PyMOL Python script that loads the backbone (N, CA, C, O; Angstrom):
from pymol import cmd

cmd.read_pdbstr("""\
ATOM      1  N   MET A   1     -22.781   7.733   2.502  1.00  0.00           N
ATOM      2  CA  MET A   1     -22.287   6.820   1.497  1.00  0.00           C
ATOM      3  C   MET A   1     -20.752   6.726   1.543  1.00  0.00           C
ATOM      4  O   MET A   1     -20.196   5.631   1.455  1.00  0.00           O
ATOM      5  N   TRP A   2     -20.082   7.855   1.678  1.00  0.00           N
ATOM      6  CA  TRP A   2     -18.619   7.833   1.724  1.00  0.00           C
ATOM      7  C   TRP A   2     -18.099   7.069   2.931  1.00  0.00           C
ATOM      8  O   TRP A   2     -17.034   6.454   2.877  1.00  0.00           O
ATOM      9  N   THR A   3     -18.847   7.113   4.003  1.00  0.00           N
ATOM     10  CA  THR A   3     -18.432   6.387   5.202  1.00  0.00           C
ATOM     11  C   THR A   3     -18.450   4.879   4.953  1.00  0.00           C
ATOM     12  O   THR A   3     -17.529   4.165   5.350  1.00  0.00           O
ATOM     13  N   ALA A   4     -19.493   4.409   4.302  1.00  0.00           N
ATOM     14  CA  ALA A   4     -19.597   2.976   4.010  1.00  0.00           C
ATOM     15  C   ALA A   4     -18.509   2.525   3.041  1.00  0.00           C
ATOM     16  O   ALA A   4     -17.939   1.445   3.198  1.00  0.00           O
ATOM     17  N   VAL A   5     -18.225   3.352   2.043  1.00  0.00           N
ATOM     18  CA  VAL A   5     -17.188   3.006   1.071  1.00  0.00           C
ATOM     19  C   VAL A   5     -15.816   2.976   1.738  1.00  0.00           C
ATOM     20  O   VAL A   5     -15.013   2.080   1.476  1.00  0.00           O
ATOM     21  N   THR A   6     -15.552   3.950   2.596  1.00  0.00           N
ATOM     22  CA  THR A   6     -14.265   3.997   3.283  1.00  0.00           C
ATOM     23  C   THR A   6     -14.110   2.823   4.237  1.00  0.00           C
ATOM     24  O   THR A   6     -13.032   2.238   4.332  1.00  0.00           O
ATOM     25  N   LEU A   7     -15.164   2.480   4.934  1.00  0.00           N
ATOM     26  CA  LEU A   7     -15.126   1.331   5.832  1.00  0.00           C
ATOM     27  C   LEU A   7     -14.909   0.031   5.053  1.00  0.00           C
ATOM     28  O   LEU A   7     -14.169  -0.849   5.492  1.00  0.00           O
ATOM     29  N   ALA A   8     -15.560  -0.078   3.896  1.00  0.00           N
ATOM     30  CA  ALA A   8     -15.363  -1.267   3.055  1.00  0.00           C
ATOM     31  C   ALA A   8     -13.928  -1.357   2.548  1.00  0.00           C
ATOM     32  O   ALA A   8     -13.359  -2.447   2.475  1.00  0.00           O
ATOM     33  N   LEU A   9     -13.344  -0.216   2.198  1.00  0.00           N
ATOM     34  CA  LEU A   9     -11.943  -0.216   1.764  1.00  0.00           C
ATOM     35  C   LEU A   9     -11.015  -0.641   2.892  1.00  0.00           C
ATOM     36  O   LEU A   9     -10.027  -1.338   2.659  1.00  0.00           O
ATOM     37  N   LEU A  10     -11.326  -0.229   4.099  1.00  0.00           N
ATOM     38  CA  LEU A  10     -10.507  -0.645   5.238  1.00  0.00           C
ATOM     39  C   LEU A  10     -10.555  -2.151   5.433  1.00  0.00           C
ATOM     40  O   LEU A  10      -9.530  -2.782   5.688  1.00  0.00           O
ATOM     41  N   VAL A  11     -11.732  -2.720   5.314  1.00  0.00           N
ATOM     42  CA  VAL A  11     -11.886  -4.154   5.554  1.00  0.00           C
ATOM     43  C   VAL A  11     -11.351  -4.967   4.377  1.00  0.00           C
ATOM     44  O   VAL A  11     -10.616  -5.935   4.574  1.00  0.00           O
ATOM     45  N   VAL A  12     -11.715  -4.578   3.161  1.00  0.00           N
ATOM     46  CA  VAL A  12     -11.381  -5.377   1.979  1.00  0.00           C
ATOM     47  C   VAL A  12      -9.966  -5.099   1.472  1.00  0.00           C
ATOM     48  O   VAL A  12      -9.324  -5.995   0.925  1.00  0.00           O
ATOM     49  N   GLY A  13      -9.474  -3.877   1.644  1.00  0.00           N
ATOM     50  CA  GLY A  13      -8.174  -3.539   1.085  1.00  0.00           C
ATOM     51  C   GLY A  13      -7.034  -3.576   2.068  1.00  0.00           C
ATOM     52  O   GLY A  13      -5.984  -4.150   1.782  1.00  0.00           O
ATOM     53  N   VAL A  14      -7.224  -2.972   3.225  1.00  0.00           N
ATOM     54  CA  VAL A  14      -6.115  -2.816   4.161  1.00  0.00           C
ATOM     55  C   VAL A  14      -5.826  -4.109   4.917  1.00  0.00           C
ATOM     56  O   VAL A  14      -4.660  -4.447   5.124  1.00  0.00           O
ATOM     57  N   ALA A  15      -6.840  -4.826   5.327  1.00  0.00           N
ATOM     58  CA  ALA A  15      -6.622  -6.047   6.103  1.00  0.00           C
ATOM     59  C   ALA A  15      -5.810  -7.105   5.335  1.00  0.00           C
ATOM     60  O   ALA A  15      -4.846  -7.631   5.891  1.00  0.00           O
ATOM     61  N   PRO A  16      -6.160  -7.438   4.086  1.00  0.00           N
ATOM     62  CA  PRO A  16      -5.319  -8.400   3.359  1.00  0.00           C
ATOM     63  C   PRO A  16      -3.923  -7.862   3.054  1.00  0.00           C
ATOM     64  O   PRO A  16      -2.959  -8.624   2.994  1.00  0.00           O
ATOM     65  N   ALA A  17      -3.819  -6.546   2.861  1.00  0.00           N
ATOM     66  CA  ALA A  17      -2.509  -5.954   2.578  1.00  0.00           C
ATOM     67  C   ALA A  17      -1.581  -6.075   3.777  1.00  0.00           C
ATOM     68  O   ALA A  17      -0.396  -6.372   3.622  1.00  0.00           O
ATOM     69  N   VAL A  18      -2.110  -5.849   4.960  1.00  0.00           N
ATOM     70  CA  VAL A  18      -1.291  -5.988   6.164  1.00  0.00           C
ATOM     71  C   VAL A  18      -0.880  -7.439   6.357  1.00  0.00           C
ATOM     72  O   VAL A  18       0.255  -7.711   6.748  1.00  0.00           O
ATOM     73  N   TYR A  19      -1.778  -8.365   6.092  1.00  0.00           N
ATOM     74  CA  TYR A  19      -1.447  -9.785   6.204  1.00  0.00           C
ATOM     75  C   TYR A  19      -0.341 -10.166   5.224  1.00  0.00           C
ATOM     76  O   TYR A  19       0.602 -10.868   5.589  1.00  0.00           O
ATOM     77  N   LEU A  20      -0.458  -9.696   3.964  1.00  0.00           N
ATOM     78  CA  LEU A  20       0.573 -10.013   2.975  1.00  0.00           C
ATOM     79  C   LEU A  20       1.907  -9.359   3.326  1.00  0.00           C
ATOM     80  O   LEU A  20       2.962  -9.964   3.139  1.00  0.00           O
ATOM     81  N   ALA A  21       1.867  -8.144   3.826  1.00  0.00           N
ATOM     82  CA  ALA A  21       3.108  -7.441   4.167  1.00  0.00           C
ATOM     83  C   ALA A  21       3.794  -8.068   5.377  1.00  0.00           C
ATOM     84  O   ALA A  21       5.014  -7.975   5.514  1.00  0.00           O
ATOM     85  N   ALA A  22       3.027  -8.700   6.247  1.00  0.00           N
ATOM     86  CA  ALA A  22       3.599  -9.282   7.459  1.00  0.00           C
ATOM     87  C   ALA A  22       4.104 -10.712   7.243  1.00  0.00           C
ATOM     88  O   ALA A  22       5.031 -11.147   7.925  1.00  0.00           O
ATOM     89  N   ARG A  23       3.508 -11.436   6.312  1.00  0.00           N
ATOM     90  CA  ARG A  23       3.863 -12.838   6.113  1.00  0.00           C
ATOM     91  C   ARG A  23       4.115 -13.098   4.636  1.00  0.00           C
ATOM     92  O   ARG A  23       3.728 -12.308   3.775  1.00  0.00           O
ATOM     93  N   GLY A  24       4.753 -14.189   4.368  1.00  0.00           N
ATOM     94  CA  GLY A  24       4.953 -14.583   2.982  1.00  0.00           C
ATOM     95  C   GLY A  24       6.379 -14.367   2.512  1.00  0.00           C
ATOM     96  O   GLY A  24       7.266 -13.989   3.277  1.00  0.00           O
ATOM     97  N   SER A  25       6.562 -14.621   1.231  1.00  0.00           N
ATOM     98  CA  SER A  25       7.888 -14.472   0.634  1.00  0.00           C
ATOM     99  C   SER A  25       8.180 -12.992   0.383  1.00  0.00           C
ATOM    100  O   SER A  25       7.345 -12.128   0.649  1.00  0.00           O
ATOM    101  N   ASN A  26       9.355 -12.724  -0.125  1.00  0.00           N
ATOM    102  CA  ASN A  26       9.738 -11.341  -0.402  1.00  0.00           C
ATOM    103  C   ASN A  26       8.814 -10.686  -1.422  1.00  0.00           C
ATOM    104  O   ASN A  26       8.440  -9.523  -1.268  1.00  0.00           O
ATOM    105  N   ILE A  27       8.452 -11.417  -2.444  1.00  0.00           N
ATOM    106  CA  ILE A  27       7.570 -10.872  -3.482  1.00  0.00           C
ATOM    107  C   ILE A  27       6.177 -10.611  -2.918  1.00  0.00           C
ATOM    108  O   ILE A  27       5.562  -9.595  -3.243  1.00  0.00           O
ATOM    109  N   GLN A  28       5.675 -11.507  -2.084  1.00  0.00           N
ATOM    110  CA  GLN A  28       4.362 -11.303  -1.475  1.00  0.00           C
ATOM    111  C   GLN A  28       4.359 -10.104  -0.547  1.00  0.00           C
ATOM    112  O   GLN A  28       3.368  -9.378  -0.479  1.00  0.00           O
ATOM    113  N   ARG A  29       5.453  -9.884   0.169  1.00  0.00           N
ATOM    114  CA  ARG A  29       5.536  -8.704   1.032  1.00  0.00           C
ATOM    115  C   ARG A  29       5.562  -7.428   0.210  1.00  0.00           C
ATOM    116  O   ARG A  29       4.971  -6.424   0.609  1.00  0.00           O
ATOM    117  N   LEU A  30       6.235  -7.450  -0.927  1.00  0.00           N
ATOM    118  CA  LEU A  30       6.260  -6.289  -1.811  1.00  0.00           C
ATOM    119  C   LEU A  30       4.869  -5.994  -2.355  1.00  0.00           C
ATOM    120  O   LEU A  30       4.453  -4.837  -2.411  1.00  0.00           O
ATOM    121  N   ILE A  31       4.154  -7.031  -2.752  1.00  0.00           N
ATOM    122  CA  ILE A  31       2.784  -6.856  -3.237  1.00  0.00           C
ATOM    123  C   ILE A  31       1.890  -6.327  -2.118  1.00  0.00           C
ATOM    124  O   ILE A  31       1.034  -5.476  -2.360  1.00  0.00           O
ATOM    125  N   GLY A  32       2.082  -6.820  -0.908  1.00  0.00           N
ATOM    126  CA  GLY A  32       1.309  -6.330   0.226  1.00  0.00           C
ATOM    127  C   GLY A  32       1.564  -4.861   0.507  1.00  0.00           C
ATOM    128  O   GLY A  32       0.634  -4.122   0.831  1.00  0.00           O
ATOM    129  N   LEU A  33       2.818  -4.426   0.388  1.00  0.00           N
ATOM    130  CA  LEU A  33       3.129  -3.010   0.594  1.00  0.00           C
ATOM    131  C   LEU A  33       2.497  -2.144  -0.479  1.00  0.00           C
ATOM    132  O   LEU A  33       1.998  -1.058  -0.185  1.00  0.00           O
ATOM    133  N   GLN A  34       2.513  -2.609  -1.716  1.00  0.00           N
ATOM    134  CA  GLN A  34       1.871  -1.856  -2.790  1.00  0.00           C
ATOM    135  C   GLN A  34       0.364  -1.760  -2.574  1.00  0.00           C
ATOM    136  O   GLN A  34      -0.228  -0.693  -2.733  1.00  0.00           O
ATOM    137  N   LEU A  35      -0.244  -2.879  -2.212  1.00  0.00           N
ATOM    138  CA  LEU A  35      -1.681  -2.882  -1.948  1.00  0.00           C
ATOM    139  C   LEU A  35      -2.021  -1.990  -0.767  1.00  0.00           C
ATOM    140  O   LEU A  35      -3.054  -1.320  -0.773  1.00  0.00           O
ATOM    141  N   LEU A  36      -1.168  -1.975   0.240  1.00  0.00           N
ATOM    142  CA  LEU A  36      -1.392  -1.127   1.411  1.00  0.00           C
ATOM    143  C   LEU A  36      -1.295   0.349   1.050  1.00  0.00           C
ATOM    144  O   LEU A  36      -2.085   1.155   1.542  1.00  0.00           O
ATOM    145  N   SER A  37      -0.357   0.710   0.214  1.00  0.00           N
ATOM    146  CA  SER A  37      -0.234   2.116  -0.160  1.00  0.00           C
ATOM    147  C   SER A  37      -1.418   2.575  -1.012  1.00  0.00           C
ATOM    148  O   SER A  37      -1.910   3.690  -0.841  1.00  0.00           O
ATOM    149  N   VAL A  38      -1.870   1.727  -1.918  1.00  0.00           N
ATOM    150  CA  VAL A  38      -3.029   2.087  -2.736  1.00  0.00           C
ATOM    151  C   VAL A  38      -4.287   2.160  -1.880  1.00  0.00           C
ATOM    152  O   VAL A  38      -5.065   3.108  -1.996  1.00  0.00           O
ATOM    153  N   SER A  39      -4.488   1.171  -1.028  1.00  0.00           N
ATOM    154  CA  SER A  39      -5.671   1.172  -0.161  1.00  0.00           C
ATOM    155  C   SER A  39      -5.630   2.341   0.820  1.00  0.00           C
ATOM    156  O   SER A  39      -6.654   2.969   1.089  1.00  0.00           O
ATOM    157  N   GLY A  40      -4.448   2.629   1.350  1.00  0.00           N
ATOM    158  CA  GLY A  40      -4.316   3.767   2.264  1.00  0.00           C
ATOM    159  C   GLY A  40      -4.635   5.084   1.588  1.00  0.00           C
ATOM    160  O   GLY A  40      -5.286   5.946   2.179  1.00  0.00           O
ATOM    161  N   SER A  41      -4.182   5.247   0.356  1.00  0.00           N
ATOM    162  CA  SER A  41      -4.499   6.473  -0.390  1.00  0.00           C
ATOM    163  C   SER A  41      -6.000   6.597  -0.625  1.00  0.00           C
ATOM    164  O   SER A  41      -6.569   7.677  -0.470  1.00  0.00           O
ATOM    165  N   LEU A  42      -6.639   5.491  -0.999  1.00  0.00           N
ATOM    166  CA  LEU A  42      -8.079   5.538  -1.237  1.00  0.00           C
ATOM    167  C   LEU A  42      -8.865   5.805   0.044  1.00  0.00           C
ATOM    168  O   LEU A  42      -9.872   6.512   0.020  1.00  0.00           O
ATOM    169  N   VAL A  43      -8.410   5.245   1.153  1.00  0.00           N
ATOM    170  CA  VAL A  43      -9.071   5.506   2.434  1.00  0.00           C
ATOM    171  C   VAL A  43      -8.926   6.980   2.810  1.00  0.00           C
ATOM    172  O   VAL A  43      -9.881   7.596   3.282  1.00  0.00           O
ATOM    173  N   LEU A  44      -7.749   7.540   2.604  1.00  0.00           N
ATOM    174  CA  LEU A  44      -7.556   8.957   2.914  1.00  0.00           C
ATOM    175  C   LEU A  44      -8.390   9.862   2.018  1.00  0.00           C
ATOM    176  O   LEU A  44      -8.876  10.899   2.468  1.00  0.00           O
ATOM    177  N   ILE A  45      -8.559   9.479   0.757  1.00  0.00           N
ATOM    178  CA  ILE A  45      -9.438  10.238  -0.134  1.00  0.00           C
ATOM    179  C   ILE A  45     -10.880  10.158   0.359  1.00  0.00           C
ATOM    180  O   ILE A  45     -11.598  11.157   0.353  1.00  0.00           O
ATOM    181  N   GLY A  46     -11.301   8.967   0.785  1.00  0.00           N
ATOM    182  CA  GLY A  46     -12.650   8.813   1.336  1.00  0.00           C
ATOM    183  C   GLY A  46     -12.854   9.621   2.597  1.00  0.00           C
ATOM    184  O   GLY A  46     -13.916  10.211   2.792  1.00  0.00           O
ATOM    185  N   LEU A  47     -11.844   9.655   3.462  1.00  0.00           N
ATOM    186  CA  LEU A  47     -11.963  10.451   4.683  1.00  0.00           C
ATOM    187  C   LEU A  47     -12.048  11.942   4.384  1.00  0.00           C
ATOM    188  O   LEU A  47     -12.769  12.670   5.067  1.00  0.00           O
ATOM    189  N   SER A  48     -11.326  12.399   3.381  1.00  0.00           N
ATOM    190  CA  SER A  48     -11.428  13.817   3.027  1.00  0.00           C
ATOM    191  C   SER A  48     -12.804  14.144   2.444  1.00  0.00           C
ATOM    192  O   SER A  48     -13.302  15.257   2.613  1.00  0.00           O
ATOM    193  N   ALA A  49     -13.414  13.179   1.762  1.00  0.00           N
ATOM    194  CA  ALA A  49     -14.773  13.393   1.253  1.00  0.00           C
ATOM    195  C   ALA A  49     -15.791  13.373   2.389  1.00  0.00           C
ATOM    196  O   ALA A  49     -16.795  14.083   2.332  1.00  0.00           O
ATOM    197  N   ILE A  50     -15.541  12.563   3.423  1.00  0.00           N
ATOM    198  CA  ILE A  50     -16.464  12.498   4.552  1.00  0.00           C
ATOM    199  C   ILE A  50     -16.503  13.831   5.295  1.00  0.00           C
ATOM    200  O   ILE A  50     -17.579  14.324   5.633  1.00  0.00           O
ATOM    201  N   VAL A  51     -15.332  14.416   5.548  1.00  0.00           N
ATOM    202  CA  VAL A  51     -15.282  15.675   6.289  1.00  0.00           C
ATOM    203  C   VAL A  51     -15.427  16.882   5.380  1.00  0.00           C
ATOM    204  O   VAL A  51     -15.464  18.018   5.854  1.00  0.00           O
ATOM    205  N   ASN A  52     -15.511  16.642   4.060  1.00  0.00           N
ATOM    206  CA  ASN A  52     -15.742  17.686   3.074  1.00  0.00           C
ATOM    207  C   ASN A  52     -14.647  18.755   3.096  1.00  0.00           C
ATOM    208  O   ASN A  52     -14.927  19.953   3.053  1.00  0.00           O
ATOM    209  N   GLN A  53     -13.406  18.301   3.164  1.00  0.00           N
ATOM    210  CA  GLN A  53     -12.244  19.196   3.145  1.00  0.00           C
ATOM    211  C   GLN A  53     -11.347  18.790   1.983  1.00  0.00           C
ATOM    212  O   GLN A  53     -10.651  17.777   2.054  1.00  0.00           O
ATOM    213  N   SER A  54     -11.366  19.572   0.924  1.00  0.00           N
ATOM    214  CA  SER A  54     -10.533  19.239  -0.228  1.00  0.00           C
ATOM    215  C   SER A  54      -9.049  19.467   0.048  1.00  0.00           C
ATOM    216  O   SER A  54      -8.200  18.939  -0.670  1.00  0.00           O
ATOM    217  N   SER A  55      -8.728  20.245   1.076  1.00  0.00           N
ATOM    218  CA  SER A  55      -7.322  20.477   1.396  1.00  0.00           C
ATOM    219  C   SER A  55      -6.657  19.220   1.954  1.00  0.00           C
ATOM    220  O   SER A  55      -5.428  19.138   1.967  1.00  0.00           O
ATOM    221  N   TYR A  56      -7.424  18.256   2.409  1.00  0.00           N
ATOM    222  CA  TYR A  56      -6.867  17.008   2.926  1.00  0.00           C
ATOM    223  C   TYR A  56      -6.408  16.061   1.811  1.00  0.00           C
ATOM    224  O   TYR A  56      -5.814  15.020   2.091  1.00  0.00           O
ATOM    225  N   LEU A  57      -6.677  16.411   0.566  1.00  0.00           N
ATOM    226  CA  LEU A  57      -6.301  15.540  -0.548  1.00  0.00           C
ATOM    227  C   LEU A  57      -4.804  15.571  -0.845  1.00  0.00           C
ATOM    228  O   LEU A  57      -4.316  14.742  -1.613  1.00  0.00           O
ATOM    229  N   ILE A  58      -4.068  16.511  -0.253  1.00  0.00           N
ATOM    230  CA  ILE A  58      -2.629  16.577  -0.492  1.00  0.00           C
ATOM    231  C   ILE A  58      -1.917  15.379   0.133  1.00  0.00           C
ATOM    232  O   ILE A  58      -0.903  14.920  -0.393  1.00  0.00           O
ATOM    233  N   VAL A  59      -2.433  14.874   1.240  1.00  0.00           N
ATOM    234  CA  VAL A  59      -1.792  13.742   1.920  1.00  0.00           C
ATOM    235  C   VAL A  59      -1.815  12.475   1.057  1.00  0.00           C
ATOM    236  O   VAL A  59      -0.770  11.842   0.905  1.00  0.00           O
ATOM    237  N   PRO A  60      -2.967  12.075   0.481  1.00  0.00           N
ATOM    238  CA  PRO A  60      -2.923  10.888  -0.387  1.00  0.00           C
ATOM    239  C   PRO A  60      -2.082  11.104  -1.642  1.00  0.00           C
ATOM    240  O   PRO A  60      -1.494  10.155  -2.162  1.00  0.00           O
ATOM    241  N   LEU A  61      -2.020  12.336  -2.132  1.00  0.00           N
ATOM    242  CA  LEU A  61      -1.183  12.614  -3.291  1.00  0.00           C
ATOM    243  C   LEU A  61       0.289  12.395  -2.965  1.00  0.00           C
ATOM    244  O   LEU A  61       1.012  11.774  -3.744  1.00  0.00           O
ATOM    245  N   VAL A  62       0.729  12.892  -1.840  1.00  0.00           N
ATOM    246  CA  VAL A  62       2.119  12.695  -1.420  1.00  0.00           C
ATOM    247  C   VAL A  62       2.383  11.219  -1.127  1.00  0.00           C
ATOM    248  O   VAL A  62       3.453  10.706  -1.455  1.00  0.00           O
ATOM    249  N   LEU A  63       1.418  10.534  -0.514  1.00  0.00           N
ATOM    250  CA  LEU A  63       1.572   9.106  -0.239  1.00  0.00           C
ATOM    251  C   LEU A  63       1.732   8.306  -1.522  1.00  0.00           C
ATOM    252  O   LEU A  63       2.540   7.379  -1.574  1.00  0.00           O
ATOM    253  N   ALA A  64       0.981   8.647  -2.549  1.00  0.00           N
ATOM    254  CA  ALA A  64       1.081   7.925  -3.823  1.00  0.00           C
ATOM    255  C   ALA A  64       2.456   8.113  -4.456  1.00  0.00           C
ATOM    256  O   ALA A  64       3.035   7.161  -4.981  1.00  0.00           O
ATOM    257  N   VAL A  65       2.975   9.329  -4.408  1.00  0.00           N
ATOM    258  CA  VAL A  65       4.294   9.587  -4.989  1.00  0.00           C
ATOM    259  C   VAL A  65       5.381   8.874  -4.196  1.00  0.00           C
ATOM    260  O   VAL A  65       6.271   8.253  -4.776  1.00  0.00           O
ATOM    261  N   LEU A  66       5.310   8.963  -2.870  1.00  0.00           N
ATOM    262  CA  LEU A  66       6.326   8.323  -2.041  1.00  0.00           C
ATOM    263  C   LEU A  66       6.232   6.799  -2.087  1.00  0.00           C
ATOM    264  O   LEU A  66       7.250   6.114  -1.983  1.00  0.00           O
ATOM    265  N   ALA A  67       5.033   6.269  -2.239  1.00  0.00           N
ATOM    266  CA  ALA A  67       4.877   4.815  -2.300  1.00  0.00           C
ATOM    267  C   ALA A  67       5.513   4.250  -3.566  1.00  0.00           C
ATOM    268  O   ALA A  67       6.156   3.201  -3.526  1.00  0.00           O
ATOM    269  N   ALA A  68       5.338   4.935  -4.676  1.00  0.00           N
ATOM    270  CA  ALA A  68       5.963   4.467  -5.918  1.00  0.00           C
ATOM    271  C   ALA A  68       7.477   4.515  -5.806  1.00  0.00           C
ATOM    272  O   ALA A  68       8.162   3.583  -6.228  1.00  0.00           O
ATOM    273  N   THR A  69       7.999   5.585  -5.246  1.00  0.00           N
ATOM    274  CA  THR A  69       9.442   5.704  -5.062  1.00  0.00           C
ATOM    275  C   THR A  69       9.953   4.669  -4.073  1.00  0.00           C
ATOM    276  O   THR A  69      11.000   4.060  -4.295  1.00  0.00           O
ATOM    277  N   GLY A  70       9.228   4.469  -2.992  1.00  0.00           N
ATOM    278  CA  GLY A  70       9.627   3.478  -1.996  1.00  0.00           C
ATOM    279  C   GLY A  70       9.635   2.073  -2.543  1.00  0.00           C
ATOM    280  O   GLY A  70      10.483   1.266  -2.164  1.00  0.00           O
ATOM    281  N   THR A  71       8.709   1.766  -3.425  1.00  0.00           N
ATOM    282  CA  THR A  71       8.673   0.444  -4.038  1.00  0.00           C
ATOM    283  C   THR A  71       9.898   0.218  -4.923  1.00  0.00           C
ATOM    284  O   THR A  71      10.473  -0.870  -4.937  1.00  0.00           O
ATOM    285  N   LEU A  72      10.285   1.244  -5.650  1.00  0.00           N
ATOM    286  CA  LEU A  72      11.478   1.120  -6.485  1.00  0.00           C
ATOM    287  C   LEU A  72      12.730   0.899  -5.644  1.00  0.00           C
ATOM    288  O   LEU A  72      13.581   0.081  -5.992  1.00  0.00           O
ATOM    289  N   VAL A  73      12.839   1.624  -4.546  1.00  0.00           N
ATOM    290  CA  VAL A  73      13.995   1.462  -3.654  1.00  0.00           C
ATOM    291  C   VAL A  73      13.971   0.083  -3.013  1.00  0.00           C
ATOM    292  O   VAL A  73      15.002  -0.588  -2.957  1.00  0.00           O
ATOM    293  N   TYR A  74      12.816  -0.351  -2.529  1.00  0.00           N
ATOM    294  CA  TYR A  74      12.681  -1.655  -1.895  1.00  0.00           C
ATOM    295  C   TYR A  74      13.024  -2.771  -2.876  1.00  0.00           C
ATOM    296  O   TYR A  74      13.686  -3.743  -2.510  1.00  0.00           O
ATOM    297  N   THR A  75      12.576  -2.630  -4.114  1.00  0.00           N
ATOM    298  CA  THR A  75      12.876  -3.638  -5.132  1.00  0.00           C
ATOM    299  C   THR A  75      14.365  -3.676  -5.437  1.00  0.00           C
ATOM    300  O   THR A  75      14.932  -4.751  -5.634  1.00  0.00           O
ATOM    301  N   ARG A  76      14.993  -2.525  -5.476  1.00  0.00           N
ATOM    302  CA  ARG A  76      16.433  -2.464  -5.738  1.00  0.00           C
ATOM    303  C   ARG A  76      17.220  -3.126  -4.605  1.00  0.00           C
ATOM    304  O   ARG A  76      18.194  -3.837  -4.855  1.00  0.00           O
ATOM    305  N   LEU A  77      16.803  -2.896  -3.376  1.00  0.00           N
ATOM    306  CA  LEU A  77      17.478  -3.519  -2.239  1.00  0.00           C
ATOM    307  C   LEU A  77      17.173  -5.009  -2.137  1.00  0.00           C
ATOM    308  O   LEU A  77      17.973  -5.770  -1.593  1.00  0.00           O
ATOM    309  N   LEU A  78      16.029  -5.427  -2.654  1.00  0.00           N
ATOM    310  CA  LEU A  78      15.601  -6.811  -2.567  1.00  0.00           C
ATOM    311  C   LEU A  78      16.222  -7.681  -3.651  1.00  0.00           C
ATOM    312  O   LEU A  78      16.272  -8.901  -3.499  1.00  0.00           O
ATOM    313  N   THR A  79      16.689  -7.092  -4.729  1.00  0.00           N
ATOM    314  CA  THR A  79      17.187  -7.837  -5.878  1.00  0.00           C
ATOM    315  C   THR A  79      18.295  -8.833  -5.538  1.00  0.00           C
ATOM    316  O   THR A  79      18.224  -9.968  -6.011  1.00  0.00           O
ATOM    317  N   PRO A  80      19.313  -8.486  -4.752  1.00  0.00           N
ATOM    318  CA  PRO A  80      20.333  -9.502  -4.437  1.00  0.00           C
ATOM    319  C   PRO A  80      19.769 -10.707  -3.681  1.00  0.00           C
ATOM    320  O   PRO A  80      20.232 -11.831  -3.871  1.00  0.00           O
ATOM    321  N   HIS A  81      18.776 -10.475  -2.829  1.00  0.00           N
ATOM    322  CA  HIS A  81      18.192 -11.579  -2.070  1.00  0.00           C
ATOM    323  C   HIS A  81      17.364 -12.490  -2.957  1.00  0.00           C
ATOM    324  O   HIS A  81      17.306 -13.697  -2.722  1.00  0.00           O
ATOM    325  N   ILE A  82      16.731 -11.938  -3.956  1.00  0.00           N
ATOM    326  CA  ILE A  82      15.967 -12.755  -4.884  1.00  0.00           C
ATOM    327  C   ILE A  82      16.917 -13.630  -5.700  1.00  0.00           C
ATOM    328  O   ILE A  82      16.626 -14.800  -5.949  1.00  0.00           O
ATOM    329  N   ASP A  83      18.044 -13.070  -6.113  1.00  0.00           N
ATOM    330  CA  ASP A  83      19.024 -13.841  -6.885  1.00  0.00           C
ATOM    331  C   ASP A  83      19.584 -15.010  -6.073  1.00  0.00           C
ATOM    332  O   ASP A  83      19.769 -16.104  -6.605  1.00  0.00           O
ATOM    333  N   THR A  84      19.852 -14.779  -4.789  1.00  0.00           N
ATOM    334  CA  THR A  84      20.408 -15.851  -3.969  1.00  0.00           C
ATOM    335  C   THR A  84      19.372 -16.925  -3.672  1.00  0.00           C
ATOM    336  O   THR A  84      19.726 -18.095  -3.525  1.00  0.00           O
ATOM    337  N   GLU A  85      18.093 -16.549  -3.582  1.00  0.00           N
ATOM    338  CA  GLU A  85      17.048 -17.554  -3.364  1.00  0.00           C
ATOM    339  C   GLU A  85      16.903 -18.448  -4.588  1.00  0.00           C
ATOM    340  O   GLU A  85      16.692 -19.653  -4.449  1.00  0.00           O
ATOM    341  N   GLU A  86      17.012 -17.878  -5.784  1.00  0.00           N
ATOM    342  CA  GLU A  86      16.898 -18.671  -6.997  1.00  0.00           C
ATOM    343  C   GLU A  86      18.087 -19.616  -7.157  1.00  0.00           C
ATOM    344  O   GLU A  86      17.929 -20.738  -7.638  1.00  0.00           O
ATOM    345  N   ASP A  87      19.290 -19.160  -6.749  1.00  0.00           N
ATOM    346  CA  ASP A  87      20.477 -20.009  -6.853  1.00  0.00           C
ATOM    347  C   ASP A  87      20.409 -21.175  -5.870  1.00  0.00           C
ATOM    348  O   ASP A  87      20.926 -22.256  -6.150  1.00  0.00           O
ATOM    349  N   GLY A  88      19.769 -20.956  -4.715  1.00  0.00           N
ATOM    350  CA  GLY A  88      19.724 -21.979  -3.688  1.00  0.00           C
ATOM    351  C   GLY A  88      18.724 -23.084  -3.985  1.00  0.00           C
ATOM    352  O   GLY A  88      18.772 -24.135  -3.345  1.00  0.00           O
ATOM    353  N   GLN A  89      17.837 -22.883  -4.920  1.00  0.00           N
ATOM    354  CA  GLN A  89      16.809 -23.890  -5.196  1.00  0.00           C
ATOM    355  C   GLN A  89      17.237 -24.897  -6.189  1.00  0.00           C
ATOM    356  O   GLN A  89      16.473 -25.805  -6.517  1.00  0.00           O
TER     357      GLN A  89
END
""", "prot")
cmd.dss("prot")
cmd.show_as("cartoon", "prot")
cmd.util.cbc("prot")
cmd.orient("prot")
């Protein structure tokens, strides 16, 4: 069962996230990165359940913390570009 759920998360979660992160506006890329980090964490949790190793759960925990921090940094760096796009329209 965990294998099917993890495979479904890869198809339904990671594929659209990679597409959004690769294409689109700045906001769409940010949303894609957030979706990718959440989907990646869930896939890693599913993989740890498949191999029945609870020690593997530290990786998704660290990914979740770093993804939230990375999003804040990315948003801070992106803010001047968003302001200039709004002024240009």
